[in-house]
C-alpha positions in Angstrom: -41.9 -2.3 44.7 -41.8 1.2 43.4 -38.3 1.7 44.8 -37.1 -1.4 43.0 -38.8 -0.3 39.7 -37.2 3.2 40.1 -33.8 1.7 40.6 -34.2 -0.5 37.5 -35.2 2.5 35.4 -32.3 4.5 36.8 -29.9 1.6 36.0 -31.3 1.3 32.4 -30.9 5.1 32.0 -27.3 4.9 33.1 -26.6 2.0 30.6 -28.3 4.0 27.8 -26.1 7.1 28.6 -23.0 5.0 28.7 -23.8 3.3 25.4 -24.6 6.6 23.8 -21.4 8.2 25.1 -19.4 5.4 23.6 -21.2 5.5 20.3 -20.9 9.2 19.7 -17.0 9.1 19.4 -17.3 6.1 17.1 -19.8 7.9 14.9 -17.4 11.0 14.9 -14.5 8.7 14.0 -16.4 7.3 11.0 -17.3 10.8 9.9 -13.7 11.9 10.3 -12.5 9.0 8.2 -14.9 9.8 5.4 -13.8 13.5 5.4 -10.1 12.6 5.2 -10.5 10.0 2.4 -9.2 11.1 -1.0 -11.2 14.0 -2.5 -10.6 16.2 -5.5 -9.6 19.0 -3.2 -6.8 16.7 -1.8 -5.5 16.2 -5.4 -5.1 20.0 -5.7 -3.0 19.9 -2.6 -1.0 16.9 -3.8 -2.0 14.9 -0.7 -1.3 11.3 -1.3 -3.2 11.3 -4.6 -2.2 8.5 -7.1 -1.1 9.2 -10.6 -4.5 8.4 -12.1 -6.2 10.8 -9.6 -3.6 13.5 -10.4 -4.2 13.0 -14.1 -7.9 13.3 -13.6 -7.5 16.6 -11.6 -4.7 18.3 -13.5 -4.7 16.9 -17.1 -8.2 15.7 -18.0 -9.6 19.3 -18.3 -7.4 19.7 -21.4 -6.4 16.1 -22.4 -9.7 14.5 -21.6 -10.6 11.7 -19.2 -9.1 9.1 -21.5 -6.2 11.2 -22.7 -7.3 11.8 -26.3 -6.8 15.5 -26.1 -10.5 16.2 -26.1 -11.1 17.7 -22.6 -13.7 20.4 -21.9 -11.0 23.1 -22.1 -9.4 21.8 -25.3 -11.4 24.0 -27.7 -10.4 27.2 -25.9 -6.6 26.5 -26.3 -4.3 28.1 -28.8 -3.0 24.7 -29.7 -4.8 21.4 -29.3 -3.7 19.3 -26.3 -1.5 16.3 -27.0 -3.3 13.0 -27.5 -1.9 10.8 -24.8 -3.3 7.7 -26.5 -1.1 8.3 -29.6 1.5 5.6 -29.2 3.2 6.6 -32.5 4.0 10.0 -31.2 4.7 9.2 -27.5 7.0 6.3 -28.4 9.3 9.0 -29.8 9.5 10.7 -26.5 11.7 9.6 -23.6 10.4 9.4 -20.0 12.8 12.3 -19.3 11.2 14.4 -22.0 7.7 13.6 -20.6 8.9 14.4 -17.1 10.3 17.8 -18.3 7.1 18.6 -20.1 5.0 18.0 -17.1 7.4 19.7 -14.7 8.2 22.8 -16.8 5.1 23.0 -19.0 5.0 23.5 -22.7 7.7 26.2 -22.8 10.2 23.8 -21.3 9.9 21.7 -24.4 9.6 24.5 -26.9 5.8 24.3 -27.1 2.9 26.6 -26.2 2.4 28.0 -22.8 -1.1 26.5 -22.8 0.5 23.6 -21.1 1.3 25.0 -17.7 4.2 23.8 -15.5 3.2 21.5 -12.6 6.5 21.7 -10.6 4.8 23.9 -8.0 1.8 21.5 -7.6 3.3 18.1 -7.9 6.4 16.5 -6.3 9.0 14.9 -8.5 7.7 11.5 -7.4 4.2 12.4 -8.4 5.4 13.7 -11.8 7.2 10.4 -12.3 3.9 8.6 -11.5 2.2 10.8 -14.1 4.8 9.8 -16.8 4.1 6.1 -16.0 0.4 6.8 -16.2 0.7 8.5 -19.6 2.6 5.4 -20.7 -0.4 3.3 -19.8 -2.7 5.6 -21.9 -0.5 5.2 -25.0 0.4 1.6 -24.2 3.9 2.5 -25.4 7.5 2.9 -24.5 10.2 5.0 -25.9 11.7 3.7 -29.2 14.8 5.3 -30.7 13.1 5.6 -34.1 13.1 9.3 -34.7 12.4 12.3 -32.7 9.0 13.9 -33.2 8.0 17.4 -32.2 
């Protein structure tokens, strides 16, 4: 009887070890997935971040979360950041002009260097996505009314 009981305990122990050995890699896989999901650090590296995430990372410190030009760094700047919700202004700018401003920074458009270039941080496709995102903030498209500066 003791021998049978000992075999049963041994068998249960083996099953427990097997179950644990299978569950540890599964738990590690879940942890790995959570660690590789999008994070703010990934936006700095340009890893698969969407335009809205890139905007939150790169633009919101100056332009604000909603694009009104009221980000936490805005007061320290030599010129106030552009209000991206201002459809009257942004409708006078082509997508190419917005692309050039993001890629080359303020100086590329004849503005202050407070707006840094992002060509070394974002791909051209990501910059195009940013232009589209800014268009959603202003809810506007380019109109050939008159060029504003």
